[in-house]
N, CA, C and O atoms as a Tripos MOL2 file, in Angstrom:
@<TRIPOS>MOLECULE
protein
  304   303    76     0     0
PROTEIN
NO_CHARGES

@<TRIPOS>ATOM
      1 N         -18.9520    2.0810    2.6390 N.3       1 MET1
      2 CA        -17.9460    1.4150    2.8360 C.3       1 MET1
      3 C         -16.6760    2.1960    2.6990 C.2       1 MET1
      4 O         -16.4400    2.6690    1.5870 O.2       1 MET1
      5 N         -15.8170    2.3990    3.6820 N.am      2 PRO2
      6 CA        -14.6660    3.3230    3.4320 C.3       2 PRO2
      7 C         -13.6540    2.7500    2.2150 C.2       2 PRO2
      8 O         -13.6300    1.6130    1.7450 O.2       2 PRO2
      9 N         -12.9070    3.7990    1.8950 N.am      3 THR3
     10 CA        -11.9340    3.4220    0.7510 C.3       3 THR3
     11 C         -10.8190    2.7790    1.4610 C.2       3 THR3
     12 O         -10.3590    3.2630    2.4950 O.2       3 THR3
     13 N         -10.3690    1.6820    0.9200 N.am      4 PRO4
     14 CA         -9.0600    0.8600    1.7350 C.3       4 PRO4
     15 C          -7.7160    2.0930    1.3420 C.2       4 PRO4
     16 O          -7.6370    2.8690    0.3890 O.2       4 PRO4
     17 N          -6.8750    1.8910    2.3820 N.am      5 PRO5
     18 CA         -5.6890    2.8290    2.2830 C.3       5 PRO5
     19 C          -4.8870    2.4690    1.0390 C.2       5 PRO5
     20 O          -4.6360    1.3050    0.7260 O.2       5 PRO5
     21 N          -4.5310    3.4520    0.4040 N.am      6 LEU6
     22 CA         -3.4430    3.4810   -0.5290 C.3       6 LEU6
     23 C          -4.0570    2.5100   -1.8210 C.2       6 LEU6
     24 O          -3.3820    1.5460   -2.1800 O.2       6 LEU6
     25 N          -5.1330    2.7580   -2.3780 N.am      7 PRO7
     26 CA         -5.6020    1.9640   -3.4900 C.3       7 PRO7
     27 C          -4.7990    1.9720   -4.8260 C.2       7 PRO7
     28 O          -4.7060    1.0260   -5.6080 O.2       7 PRO7
     29 N          -4.2620    3.1500   -4.9460 N.am      8 LEU8
     30 CA         -3.3210    3.3620   -6.3090 C.3       8 LEU8
     31 C          -2.0350    2.5510   -6.0710 C.2       8 LEU8
     32 O          -1.5310    1.9420   -7.0150 O.2       8 LEU8
     33 N          -1.4390    2.5190   -4.7350 N.am      9 LEU9
     34 CA         -0.1260    1.8120   -4.6910 C.3       9 LEU9
     35 C          -0.4740    0.3220   -4.5670 C.2       9 LEU9
     36 O           0.3230   -0.4730   -5.0650 O.2       9 LEU9
     37 N          -1.5950   -0.1520   -3.9480 N.am     10 LYS10
     38 CA         -1.9880   -1.4940   -3.9170 C.3      10 LYS10
     39 C          -2.2330   -2.0370   -5.3070 C.2      10 LYS10
     40 O          -1.9300   -3.1910   -5.6100 O.2      10 LYS10
     41 N          -2.7740   -1.2000   -6.1220 N.am     11 ALA11
     42 CA         -2.9920   -1.7100   -7.5510 C.3      11 ALA11
     43 C          -1.6760   -1.8650   -8.1670 C.2      11 ALA11
     44 O          -1.4490   -2.8860   -8.8160 O.2      11 ALA11
     45 N          -0.7350   -0.9090   -8.0250 N.am     12 LEU12
     46 CA          0.5670   -1.0960   -8.5890 C.3      12 LEU12
     47 C           1.2940   -2.3510   -8.0670 C.2      12 LEU12
     48 O           1.9360   -3.0380   -8.8620 O.2      12 LEU12
     49 N           1.2230   -2.6600   -6.8310 N.am     13 ALA13
     50 CA          2.0930   -3.6710   -6.2360 C.3      13 ALA13
     51 C           1.1540   -5.1290   -6.4700 C.2      13 ALA13
     52 O           1.6100   -6.1950   -6.0550 O.2      13 ALA13
     53 N           0.0290   -5.0830   -7.0570 N.am     14 ALA14
     54 CA         -0.6150   -6.3220   -7.2710 C.3      14 ALA14
     55 C          -0.0480   -7.3640   -8.2810 C.2      14 ALA14
     56 O          -0.5170   -8.5020   -8.2870 O.2      14 ALA14
     57 N           0.9040   -7.0220   -9.0960 N.am     15 THR15
     58 CA          1.5930   -8.1000  -10.0120 C.3      15 THR15
     59 C           2.6270   -8.5990   -9.2830 C.2      15 THR15
     60 O           3.2310   -7.9030   -8.4670 O.2      15 THR15
     61 N           2.9660  -10.0670   -9.5610 N.am     16 PRO16
     62 CA          3.8810  -10.7140   -8.8870 C.3      16 PRO16
     63 C           5.3800  -10.2080   -9.0540 C.2      16 PRO16
     64 O           6.1990  -10.3250   -8.1420 O.2      16 PRO16
     65 N           5.6920   -9.6110  -10.3410 N.am     17 GLU17
     66 CA          6.9950   -8.8660  -10.4840 C.3      17 GLU17
     67 C           7.3710   -7.7660   -9.6120 C.2      17 GLU17
     68 O           8.5090   -7.2970   -9.5810 O.2      17 GLU17
     69 N           6.3050   -7.3250   -8.8360 N.am     18 ARG18
     70 CA          6.6610   -6.1150   -7.7800 C.3      18 ARG18
     71 C           6.4590   -6.4840   -6.3520 C.2      18 ARG18
     72 O           5.9340   -5.7840   -5.4860 O.2      18 ARG18
     73 N           6.9150   -7.6010   -6.2370 N.am     19 TYR19
     74 CA          6.8460   -8.3840   -4.9950 C.3      19 TYR19
     75 C           7.6860   -7.3490   -3.7770 C.2      19 TYR19
     76 O           7.2910   -7.2920   -2.6120 O.2      19 TYR19
     77 N           8.6720   -6.7120   -4.1980 N.am     20 ILE20
     78 CA          9.3760   -5.7450   -3.1810 C.3      20 ILE20
     79 C           8.6010   -4.6920   -2.8680 C.2      20 ILE20
     80 O           8.5430   -4.2610   -1.7170 O.2      20 ILE20
     81 N           7.8440   -4.1140   -3.9960 N.am     21 LEU21
     82 CA          6.8720   -2.9450   -3.5050 C.3      21 LEU21
     83 C           6.0530   -3.5190   -2.5920 C.2      21 LEU21
     84 O           6.1060   -3.1090   -1.4330 O.2      21 LEU21
     85 N           5.2140   -4.4950   -2.9240 N.am     22 ALA22
     86 CA          4.2690   -5.0790   -2.3430 C.3      22 ALA22
     87 C           4.6690   -5.4190   -0.8310 C.2      22 ALA22
     88 O           3.8560   -5.1740    0.0610 O.2      22 ALA22
     89 N           5.9160   -5.9820   -0.5340 N.am     23 MET23
     90 CA          6.3080   -6.2000    0.7530 C.3      23 MET23
     91 C           6.4780   -4.8320    1.6900 C.2      23 MET23
     92 O           5.9970   -4.6810    2.8130 O.2      23 MET23
     93 N           7.1970   -3.9770    1.0230 N.am     24 PHE24
     94 CA          7.0730   -2.7220    1.8180 C.3      24 PHE24
     95 C           5.8570   -1.9210    1.9900 C.2      24 PHE24
     96 O           5.7290   -1.1720    2.9590 O.2      24 PHE24
     97 N           4.9590   -2.0510    1.0840 N.am     25 LEU25
     98 CA          3.6650   -1.4640    1.3150 C.3      25 LEU25
     99 C           2.8960   -2.2170    2.5460 C.2      25 LEU25
    100 O           2.2160   -1.5940    3.3610 O.2      25 LEU25
    101 N           3.0780   -3.5890    2.5810 N.am     26 LYS26
    102 CA          2.4010   -4.2900    3.5910 C.3      26 LYS26
    103 C           3.0680   -3.8300    5.0780 C.2      26 LYS26
    104 O           2.3980   -3.7760    6.1090 O.2      26 LYS26
    105 N           4.4730   -3.5180    5.0020 N.am     27 ASP27
    106 CA          5.1590   -2.9910    6.3360 C.3      27 ASP27
    107 C           4.6290   -1.7640    6.5600 C.2      27 ASP27
    108 O           4.1660   -1.6070    7.6890 O.2      27 ASP27
    109 N           4.5480   -0.6330    5.6350 N.am     28 LEU28
    110 CA          3.8730    0.3190    5.8410 C.3      28 LEU28
    111 C           2.7390    0.4090    6.6010 C.2      28 LEU28
    112 O           2.6900    0.9580    7.7020 O.2      28 LEU28
    113 N           1.7410   -0.1680    5.9840 N.am     29 ILE29
    114 CA          0.4810   -0.3390    6.6220 C.3      29 ILE29
    115 C           0.4140   -0.6840    8.1060 C.2      29 ILE29
    116 O          -0.3110   -0.0920    8.9060 O.2      29 ILE29
    117 N           1.1920   -1.6440    8.3930 N.am     30 SER30
    118 CA          1.3590   -2.0430    9.5310 C.3      30 SER30
    119 C           2.2140   -1.3710   10.5140 C.2      30 SER30
    120 O           2.1030   -1.6260   11.7130 O.2      30 SER30
    121 N           3.1860   -0.4010    9.9950 N.am     31 ALA31
    122 CA          4.0080    0.2480   10.7390 C.3      31 ALA31
    123 C           3.4860    1.5920   11.6220 C.2      31 ALA31
    124 O           2.4020    2.1200   11.3740 O.2      31 ALA31
    125 N           4.1600    1.9540   12.4120 N.am     32 THR32
    126 CA          3.7650    3.2330   13.1730 C.3      32 THR32
    127 C           4.7960    4.1070   13.6340 C.2      32 THR32
    128 O           5.9030    3.6050   13.8230 O.2      32 THR32
    129 N           4.6260    5.3570   13.8550 N.am     33 GLY33
    130 CA          5.7090    6.2050   14.2380 C.3      33 GLY33
    131 C           6.9600    6.4230   13.2890 C.2      33 GLY33
    132 O           6.7590    6.6810   12.1020 O.2      33 GLY33
    133 N           8.0650    6.3380   13.7190 N.am     34 GLU34
    134 CA          9.1560    6.7320   12.9330 C.3      34 GLU34
    135 C           9.4490    5.5450   11.7520 C.2      34 GLU34
    136 O           9.8270    5.8760   10.6280 O.2      34 GLU34
    137 N           9.2730    4.3810   12.0640 N.am     35 ALA35
    138 CA          9.2430    3.2200   11.0600 C.3      35 ALA35
    139 C           8.1890    3.5530    9.7470 C.2      35 ALA35
    140 O           8.4410    3.0880    8.6360 O.2      35 ALA35
    141 N           7.1800    4.2680    9.9520 N.am     36 ARG36
    142 CA          6.3430    4.4740    8.9440 C.3      36 ARG36
    143 C           6.9940    5.5410    7.9280 C.2      36 ARG36
    144 O           6.8020    5.5760    6.7130 O.2      36 ARG36
    145 N           7.6670    6.2530    8.5580 N.am     37 HIS37
    146 CA          8.5340    7.5230    7.9140 C.3      37 HIS37
    147 C           9.7180    6.8860    7.1020 C.2      37 HIS37
    148 O           9.9580    7.1960    5.9350 O.2      37 HIS37
    149 N          10.3820    6.0340    7.7720 N.am     38 ASP38
    150 CA         11.4390    5.1330    7.0670 C.3      38 ASP38
    151 C          11.0360    4.4430    5.8390 C.2      38 ASP38
    152 O          11.6840    4.5000    4.7940 O.2      38 ASP38
    153 N           9.8150    3.7110    6.0140 N.am     39 ILE39
    154 CA          9.3040    2.9460    4.9020 C.3      39 ILE39
    155 C           8.8300    3.9930    3.7510 C.2      39 ILE39
    156 O           9.0420    3.8400    2.5480 O.2      39 ILE39
    157 N           8.2890    4.8580    4.2240 N.am     40 LYS40
    158 CA          7.8280    5.9230    3.0230 C.3      40 LYS40
    159 C           9.0160    6.4860    2.3240 C.2      40 LYS40
    160 O           8.8300    6.7060    1.1270 O.2      40 LYS40
    161 N          10.1680    6.7630    2.7850 N.am     41 GLN41
    162 CA         11.4000    6.9340    2.1060 C.3      41 GLN41
    163 C          11.7460    5.6560    1.0550 C.2      41 GLN41
    164 O          11.9620    5.8040   -0.1470 O.2      41 GLN41
    165 N          11.7480    4.6360    1.6290 N.am     42 ARG42
    166 CA         12.0720    3.4260    0.6590 C.3      42 ARG42
    167 C          10.8960    3.4190   -0.5750 C.2      42 ARG42
    168 O          11.1930    3.4680   -1.7690 O.2      42 ARG42
    169 N           9.8650    3.3660   -0.1890 N.am     43 LEU43
    170 CA          8.7730    3.3810   -1.1380 C.3      43 LEU43
    171 C           8.8700    4.6480   -2.1220 C.2      43 LEU43
    172 O           8.4940    4.5480   -3.2900 O.2      43 LEU43
    173 N           9.2930    5.6180   -1.6980 N.am     44 GLY44
    174 CA          9.6020    7.0350   -2.5780 C.3      44 GLY44
    175 C          10.6070    6.3750   -3.5130 C.2      44 GLY44
    176 O          10.4390    6.3660   -4.7330 O.2      44 GLY44
    177 N          11.5890    5.8600   -2.9480 N.am     45 GLY45
    178 CA         12.7810    5.4920   -3.7770 C.3      45 GLY45
    179 C          12.3950    4.6020   -5.0230 C.2      45 GLY45
    180 O          12.8100    4.7320   -6.1750 O.2      45 GLY45
    181 N          11.4820    3.6440   -4.5150 N.am     46 ILE46
    182 CA         10.9470    2.6510   -5.5290 C.3      46 ILE46
    183 C          10.1160    3.3870   -6.5740 C.2      46 ILE46
    184 O          10.1610    2.9860   -7.7370 O.2      46 ILE46
    185 N           9.4820    4.2660   -6.2980 N.am     47 LEU47
    186 CA          8.4490    4.9750   -7.1990 C.3      47 LEU47
    187 C           9.4080    5.8670   -8.1700 C.2      47 LEU47
    188 O           9.0790    6.1120   -9.3310 O.2      47 LEU47
    189 N          10.5690    6.3080   -7.6170 N.am     48 CYS48
    190 CA         11.5680    7.1670   -8.4090 C.3      48 CYS48
    191 C          12.1470    6.2320   -9.5120 C.2      48 CYS48
    192 O          12.2750    6.5760  -10.6870 O.2      48 CYS48
    193 N          12.4850    5.0040   -9.0060 N.am     49 ALA49
    194 CA         13.0060    3.8860  -10.0420 C.3      49 ALA49
    195 C          12.0820    3.6280  -11.0650 C.2      49 ALA49
    196 O          12.4050    3.7070  -12.2510 O.2      49 ALA49
    197 N          10.8280    3.2910  -10.6470 N.am     50 TYR50
    198 CA          9.7450    3.1220  -11.6210 C.3      50 TYR50
    199 C           9.5770    4.2290  -12.7240 C.2      50 TYR50
    200 O           9.3610    3.9920  -13.9130 O.2      50 TYR50
    201 N           9.7010    5.4040  -12.1870 N.am     51 LEU51
    202 CA          9.5850    6.7180  -12.9880 C.3      51 LEU51
    203 C          10.6290    6.5210  -14.0570 C.2      51 LEU51
    204 O          10.2950    6.4400  -15.2390 O.2      51 LEU51
    205 N          12.0220    6.4320  -13.6270 N.am     52 GLU52
    206 CA         13.1430    6.5120  -14.4690 C.3      52 GLU52
    207 C          13.2270    5.3050  -15.2980 C.2      52 GLU52
    208 O          14.0630    5.3460  -16.2010 O.2      52 GLU52
    209 N          12.5360    4.2470  -15.1720 N.am     53 LEU53
    210 CA         12.7000    2.9920  -15.9450 C.3      53 LEU53
    211 C          11.3570    2.9510  -16.7030 C.2      53 LEU53
    212 O          10.9990    1.8990  -17.2330 O.2      53 LEU53
    213 N          10.5680    4.1250  -16.7720 N.am     54 ASP54
    214 CA          9.2090    4.0970  -17.5040 C.3      54 ASP54
    215 C           8.2870    2.9970  -17.2030 C.2      54 ASP54
    216 O           7.5880    2.4610  -18.0640 O.2      54 ASP54
    217 N           8.2990    2.6850  -16.0150 N.am     55 VAL55
    218 CA          7.2240    1.5130  -15.6820 C.3      55 VAL55
    219 C           6.0100    2.5250  -15.3530 C.2      55 VAL55
    220 O           4.8660    2.2350  -15.7010 O.2      55 VAL55
    221 N           6.2520    3.5190  -14.7850 N.am     56 ILE56
    222 CA          5.0230    4.5610  -14.6380 C.3      56 ILE56
    223 C           5.3150    5.9420  -15.1950 C.2      56 ILE56
    224 O           6.4440    6.4010  -15.3690 O.2      56 ILE56
    225 N           4.1290    6.5700  -15.4640 N.am     57 THR57
    226 CA          4.4370    7.9660  -15.9990 C.3      57 THR57
    227 C           4.5560    9.0680  -15.0350 C.2      57 THR57
    228 O           4.2260    8.8520  -13.8690 O.2      57 THR57
    229 N           5.0030   10.2620  -15.4000 N.am     58 ALA58
    230 CA          5.0510   11.1550  -14.4980 C.3      58 ALA58
    231 C           3.7130   11.4960  -13.5990 C.2      58 ALA58
    232 O           3.6880   11.5900  -12.3720 O.2      58 ALA58
    233 N           2.6100   11.6570  -14.5040 N.am     59 ASP59
    234 CA          1.3100   11.6900  -13.7700 C.3      59 ASP59
    235 C           0.8950   10.7130  -12.9080 C.2      59 ASP59
    236 O           0.1870   11.0400  -11.9550 O.2      59 ASP59
    237 N           1.2790    9.3220  -13.1090 N.am     60 GLN60
    238 CA          1.2590    8.2810  -12.0910 C.3      60 GLN60
    239 C           1.9140    8.5300  -11.1180 C.2      60 GLN60
    240 O           1.3170    8.5510  -10.0420 O.2      60 GLN60
    241 N           3.1730    8.7690  -11.1430 N.am     61 TYR61
    242 CA          4.0920    9.1430  -10.0740 C.3      61 TYR61
    243 C           3.7030   10.1540   -9.3520 C.2      61 TYR61
    244 O           4.0060   10.1180   -8.1600 O.2      61 TYR61
    245 N           3.0520   11.1440   -9.7880 N.am     62 ASN62
    246 CA          2.6160   12.2730   -8.7770 C.3      62 ASN62
    247 C           1.4750   11.9490   -8.0330 C.2      62 ASN62
    248 O           1.3900   12.4410   -6.9080 O.2      62 ASN62
    249 N           0.4400   11.1010   -8.5030 N.am     63 ALA63
    250 CA         -0.5850   10.6050   -7.9060 C.3      63 ALA63
    251 C          -0.2380    9.6160   -6.8520 C.2      63 ALA63
    252 O          -0.7800    9.6060   -5.7480 O.2      63 ALA63
    253 N           0.7570    8.7190   -7.2610 N.am     64 LEU64
    254 CA          1.2170    7.5370   -6.1590 C.3      64 LEU64
    255 C           2.0310    8.2420   -4.9140 C.2      64 LEU64
    256 O           1.9180    7.8880   -3.7400 O.2      64 LEU64
    257 N           2.8610    9.2890   -5.3830 N.am     65 ALA65
    258 CA          3.5400    9.9770   -4.2230 C.3      65 ALA65
    259 C           2.6000   10.9490   -3.3830 C.2      65 ALA65
    260 O           2.8590   11.2560   -2.2190 O.2      65 ALA65
    261 N           1.5150   11.3930   -4.0580 N.am     66 ALA66
    262 CA          0.6150   12.1150   -3.0890 C.3      66 ALA66
    263 C          -0.2290   11.2930   -2.2470 C.2      66 ALA66
    264 O          -0.5850   11.7220   -1.1490 O.2      66 ALA66
    265 N          -0.6010   10.0840   -2.6860 N.am     67 GLU67
    266 CA         -1.2970    8.9410   -1.9950 C.3      67 GLU67
    267 C          -0.5380    8.7370   -0.7170 C.2      67 GLU67
    268 O          -0.9390    8.9810    0.4200 O.2      67 GLU67
    269 N           0.8180    8.1670   -1.1450 N.am     68 LEU68
    270 CA          1.7300    7.7920   -0.0030 C.3      68 LEU68
    271 C           1.9740    8.9920    1.0900 C.2      68 LEU68
    272 O           2.0210    8.7250    2.2910 O.2      68 LEU68
    273 N           2.1320   10.3780    0.5810 N.am     69 HIS69
    274 CA          2.2920   11.4260    1.4900 C.3      69 HIS69
    275 C           1.1210   11.5570    2.2830 C.2      69 HIS69
    276 O           1.3110   11.7030    3.4900 O.2      69 HIS69
    277 N          -0.0410   11.5350    1.8710 N.am     70 ALA70
    278 CA         -1.3910   11.5930    2.5050 C.3      70 ALA70
    279 C          -1.3580   10.6070    3.6310 C.2      70 ALA70
    280 O          -1.5800   11.0170    4.7700 O.2      70 ALA70
    281 N          -1.0660    9.1770    3.3820 N.am     71 PHE71
    282 CA         -1.2480    8.1550    4.1470 C.3      71 PHE71
    283 C          -0.2310    8.3570    5.3850 C.2      71 PHE71
    284 O          -0.6190    8.1070    6.5270 O.2      71 PHE71
    285 N           1.1310    8.8320    5.1240 N.am     72 VAL72
    286 CA          1.9190    8.9100    6.2460 C.3      72 VAL72
    287 C           1.7110   10.1920    7.0160 C.2      72 VAL72
    288 O           1.7630   10.1830    8.2450 O.2      72 VAL72
    289 N           1.4540   11.4110    6.2560 N.am     73 TRP73
    290 CA          1.4160   12.7550    7.0430 C.3      73 TRP73
    291 C          -0.1020   13.1560    7.2570 C.2      73 TRP73
    292 O          -0.4030   14.1330    7.9410 O.2      73 TRP73
    293 N          -1.0540   12.3410    6.6290 N.am     74 GLY74
    294 CA         -2.4310   12.8440    6.6030 C.3      74 GLY74
    295 C          -2.8500   13.7790    5.6240 C.2      74 GLY74
    296 O          -1.9930   14.2670    4.8880 O.2      74 GLY74
    297 N          -4.2080   14.1450    5.4870 N.am     75 GLN75
    298 CA         -4.6640   14.8420    4.3550 C.3      75 GLN75
    299 C          -4.1000   16.3580    4.2760 C.2      75 GLN75
    300 O          -3.9070   16.9130    5.3580 O.2      75 GLN75
    301 N          -3.9010   16.8700    3.4300 N.am     76 ALA76
    302 CA         -3.5890   18.4340    3.4130 C.3      76 ALA76
    303 C          -4.7130   19.2280    3.7060 C.2      76 ALA76
    304 O          -4.6140   20.4540    3.7270 O.2      76 ALA76
@<TRIPOS>BOND
     1     1     2 1
     2     2     3 1
     3     3     4 2
     4     3     5 am
     5     5     6 1
     6     6     7 1
     7     7     8 2
     8     7     9 am
     9     9    10 1
    10    10    11 1
    11    11    12 2
    12    11    13 am
    13    13    14 1
    14    14    15 1
    15    15    16 2
    16    15    17 am
    17    17    18 1
    18    18    19 1
    19    19    20 2
    20    19    21 am
    21    21    22 1
    22    22    23 1
    23    23    24 2
    24    23    25 am
    25    25    26 1
    26    26    27 1
    27    27    28 2
    28    27    29 am
    29    29    30 1
    30    30    31 1
    31    31    32 2
    32    31    33 am
    33    33    34 1
    34    34    35 1
    35    35    36 2
    36    35    37 am
    37    37    38 1
    38    38    39 1
    39    39    40 2
    40    39    41 am
    41    41    42 1
    42    42    43 1
    43    43    44 2
    44    43    45 am
    45    45    46 1
    46    46    47 1
    47    47    48 2
    48    47    49 am
    49    49    50 1
    50    50    51 1
    51    51    52 2
    52    51    53 am
    53    53    54 1
    54    54    55 1
    55    55    56 2
    56    55    57 am
    57    57    58 1
    58    58    59 1
    59    59    60 2
    60    59    61 am
    61    61    62 1
    62    62    63 1
    63    63    64 2
    64    63    65 am
    65    65    66 1
    66    66    67 1
    67    67    68 2
    68    67    69 am
    69    69    70 1
    70    70    71 1
    71    71    72 2
    72    71    73 am
    73    73    74 1
    74    74    75 1
    75    75    76 2
    76    75    77 am
    77    77    78 1
    78    78    79 1
    79    79    80 2
    80    79    81 am
    81    81    82 1
    82    82    83 1
    83    83    84 2
    84    83    85 am
    85    85    86 1
    86    86    87 1
    87    87    88 2
    88    87    89 am
    89    89    90 1
    90    90    91 1
    91    91    92 2
    92    91    93 am
    93    93    94 1
    94    94    95 1
    95    95    96 2
    96    95    97 am
    97    97    98 1
    98    98    99 1
    99    99   100 2
   100    99   101 am
   101   101   102 1
   102   102   103 1
   103   103   104 2
   104   103   105 am
   105   105   106 1
   106   106   107 1
   107   107   108 2
   108   107   109 am
   109   109   110 1
   110   110   111 1
   111   111   112 2
   112   111   113 am
   113   113   114 1
   114   114   115 1
   115   115   116 2
   116   115   117 am
   117   117   118 1
   118   118   119 1
   119   119   120 2
   120   119   121 am
   121   121   122 1
   122   122   123 1
   123   123   124 2
   124   123   125 am
   125   125   126 1
   126   126   127 1
   127   127   128 2
   128   127   129 am
   129   129   130 1
   130   130   131 1
   131   131   132 2
   132   131   133 am
   133   133   134 1
   134   134   135 1
   135   135   136 2
   136   135   137 am
   137   137   138 1
   138   138   139 1
   139   139   140 2
   140   139   141 am
   141   141   142 1
   142   142   143 1
   143   143   144 2
   144   143   145 am
   145   145   146 1
   146   146   147 1
   147   147   148 2
   148   147   149 am
   149   149   150 1
   150   150   151 1
   151   151   152 2
   152   151   153 am
   153   153   154 1
   154   154   155 1
   155   155   156 2
   156   155   157 am
   157   157   158 1
   158   158   159 1
   159   159   160 2
   160   159   161 am
   161   161   162 1
   162   162   163 1
   163   163   164 2
   164   163   165 am
   165   165   166 1
   166   166   167 1
   167   167   168 2
   168   167   169 am
   169   169   170 1
   170   170   171 1
   171   171   172 2
   172   171   173 am
   173   173   174 1
   174   174   175 1
   175   175   176 2
   176   175   177 am
   177   177   178 1
   178   178   179 1
   179   179   180 2
   180   179   181 am
   181   181   182 1
   182   182   183 1
   183   183   184 2
   184   183   185 am
   185   185   186 1
   186   186   187 1
   187   187   188 2
   188   187   189 am
   189   189   190 1
   190   190   191 1
   191   191   192 2
   192   191   193 am
   193   193   194 1
   194   194   195 1
   195   195   196 2
   196   195   197 am
   197   197   198 1
   198   198   199 1
   199   199   200 2
   200   199   201 am
   201   201   202 1
   202   202   203 1
   203   203   204 2
   204   203   205 am
   205   205   206 1
   206   206   207 1
   207   207   208 2
   208   207   209 am
   209   209   210 1
   210   210   211 1
   211   211   212 2
   212   211   213 am
   213   213   214 1
   214   214   215 1
   215   215   216 2
   216   215   217 am
   217   217   218 1
   218   218   219 1
   219   219   220 2
   220   219   221 am
   221   221   222 1
   222   222   223 1
   223   223   224 2
   224   223   225 am
   225   225   226 1
   226   226   227 1
   227   227   228 2
   228   227   229 am
   229   229   230 1
   230   230   231 1
   231   231   232 2
   232   231   233 am
   233   233   234 1
   234   234   235 1
   235   235   236 2
   236   235   237 am
   237   237   238 1
   238   238   239 1
   239   239   240 2
   240   239   241 am
   241   241   242 1
   242   242   243 1
   243   243   244 2
   244   243   245 am
   245   245   246 1
   246   246   247 1
   247   247   248 2
   248   247   249 am
   249   249   250 1
   250   250   251 1
   251   251   252 2
   252   251   253 am
   253   253   254 1
   254   254   255 1
   255   255   256 2
   256   255   257 am
   257   257   258 1
   258   258   259 1
   259   259   260 2
   260   259   261 am
   261   261   262 1
   262   262   263 1
   263   263   264 2
   264   263   265 am
   265   265   266 1
   266   266   267 1
   267   267   268 2
   268   267   269 am
   269   269   270 1
   270   270   271 1
   271   271   272 2
   272   271   273 am
   273   273   274 1
   274   274   275 1
   275   275   276 2
   276   275   277 am
   277   277   278 1
   278   278   279 1
   279   279   280 2
   280   279   281 am
   281   281   282 1
   282   282   283 1
   283   283   284 2
   284   283   285 am
   285   285   286 1
   286   286   287 1
   287   287   288 2
   288   287   289 am
   289   289   290 1
   290   290   291 1
   291   291   292 2
   292   291   293 am
   293   293   294 1
   294   294   295 1
   295   295   296 2
   296   295   297 am
   297   297   298 1
   298   298   299 1
   299   299   300 2
   300   299   301 am
   301   301   302 1
   302   302   303 1
   303   303   304 2
@<TRIPOS>SUBSTRUCTURE
     1 MET1         2 RESIDUE 1 A MET
     2 PRO2         6 RESIDUE 1 A PRO
     3 THR3        10 RESIDUE 1 A THR
     4 PRO4        14 RESIDUE 1 A PRO
     5 PRO5        18 RESIDUE 1 A PRO
     6 LEU6        22 RESIDUE 1 A LEU
     7 PRO7        26 RESIDUE 1 A PRO
     8 LEU8        30 RESIDUE 1 A LEU
     9 LEU9        34 RESIDUE 1 A LEU
    10 LYS10       38 RESIDUE 1 A LYS
    11 ALA11       42 RESIDUE 1 A ALA
    12 LEU12       46 RESIDUE 1 A LEU
    13 ALA13       50 RESIDUE 1 A ALA
    14 ALA14       54 RESIDUE 1 A ALA
    15 THR15       58 RESIDUE 1 A THR
    16 PRO16       62 RESIDUE 1 A PRO
    17 GLU17       66 RESIDUE 1 A GLU
    18 ARG18       70 RESIDUE 1 A ARG
    19 TYR19       74 RESIDUE 1 A TYR
    20 ILE20       78 RESIDUE 1 A ILE
    21 LEU21       82 RESIDUE 1 A LEU
    22 ALA22       86 RESIDUE 1 A ALA
    23 MET23       90 RESIDUE 1 A MET
    24 PHE24       94 RESIDUE 1 A PHE
    25 LEU25       98 RESIDUE 1 A LEU
    26 LYS26      102 RESIDUE 1 A LYS
    27 ASP27      106 RESIDUE 1 A ASP
    28 LEU28      110 RESIDUE 1 A LEU
    29 ILE29      114 RESIDUE 1 A ILE
    30 SER30      118 RESIDUE 1 A SER
    31 ALA31      122 RESIDUE 1 A ALA
    32 THR32      126 RESIDUE 1 A THR
    33 GLY33      130 RESIDUE 1 A GLY
    34 GLU34      134 RESIDUE 1 A GLU
    35 ALA35      138 RESIDUE 1 A ALA
    36 ARG36      142 RESIDUE 1 A ARG
    37 HIS37      146 RESIDUE 1 A HIS
    38 ASP38      150 RESIDUE 1 A ASP
    39 ILE39      154 RESIDUE 1 A ILE
    40 LYS40      158 RESIDUE 1 A LYS
    41 GLN41      162 RESIDUE 1 A GLN
    42 ARG42      166 RESIDUE 1 A ARG
    43 LEU43      170 RESIDUE 1 A LEU
    44 GLY44      174 RESIDUE 1 A GLY
    45 GLY45      178 RESIDUE 1 A GLY
    46 ILE46      182 RESIDUE 1 A ILE
    47 LEU47      186 RESIDUE 1 A LEU
    48 CYS48      190 RESIDUE 1 A CYS
    49 ALA49      194 RESIDUE 1 A ALA
    50 TYR50      198 RESIDUE 1 A TYR
    51 LEU51      202 RESIDUE 1 A LEU
    52 GLU52      206 RESIDUE 1 A GLU
    53 LEU53      210 RESIDUE 1 A LEU
    54 ASP54      214 RESIDUE 1 A ASP
    55 VAL55      218 RESIDUE 1 A VAL
    56 ILE56      222 RESIDUE 1 A ILE
    57 THR57      226 RESIDUE 1 A THR
    58 ALA58      230 RESIDUE 1 A ALA
    59 ASP59      234 RESIDUE 1 A ASP
    60 GLN60      238 RESIDUE 1 A GLN
    61 TYR61      242 RESIDUE 1 A TYR
    62 ASN62      246 RESIDUE 1 A ASN
    63 ALA63      250 RESIDUE 1 A ALA
    64 LEU64      254 RESIDUE 1 A LEU
    65 ALA65      258 RESIDUE 1 A ALA
    66 ALA66      262 RESIDUE 1 A ALA
    67 GLU67      266 RESIDUE 1 A GLU
    68 LEU68      270 RESIDUE 1 A LEU
    69 HIS69      274 RESIDUE 1 A HIS
    70 ALA70      278 RESIDUE 1 A ALA
    71 PHE71      282 RESIDUE 1 A PHE
    72 VAL72      286 RESIDUE 1 A VAL
    73 TRP73      290 RESIDUE 1 A TRP
    74 GLY74      294 RESIDUE 1 A GLY
    75 GLN75      298 RESIDUE 1 A GLN
    76 ALA76      302 RESIDUE 1 A ALA
């Protein structure tokens, strides 16, 4: 069975208080082309805010950002 896209981000967005993250994540998965890049920027900003507010650690941020990058731009 293939790995679902964005498992780390989906896990972070699974709690009700992170409904904005979940909304943008849903939009990202269904988006194509330039819209996907725009949504990636928004999600990156949300992750930065979570890092600054100590919702996530630096290691978690790096893993989440890498997962997001790979989803939008493909595996390195």
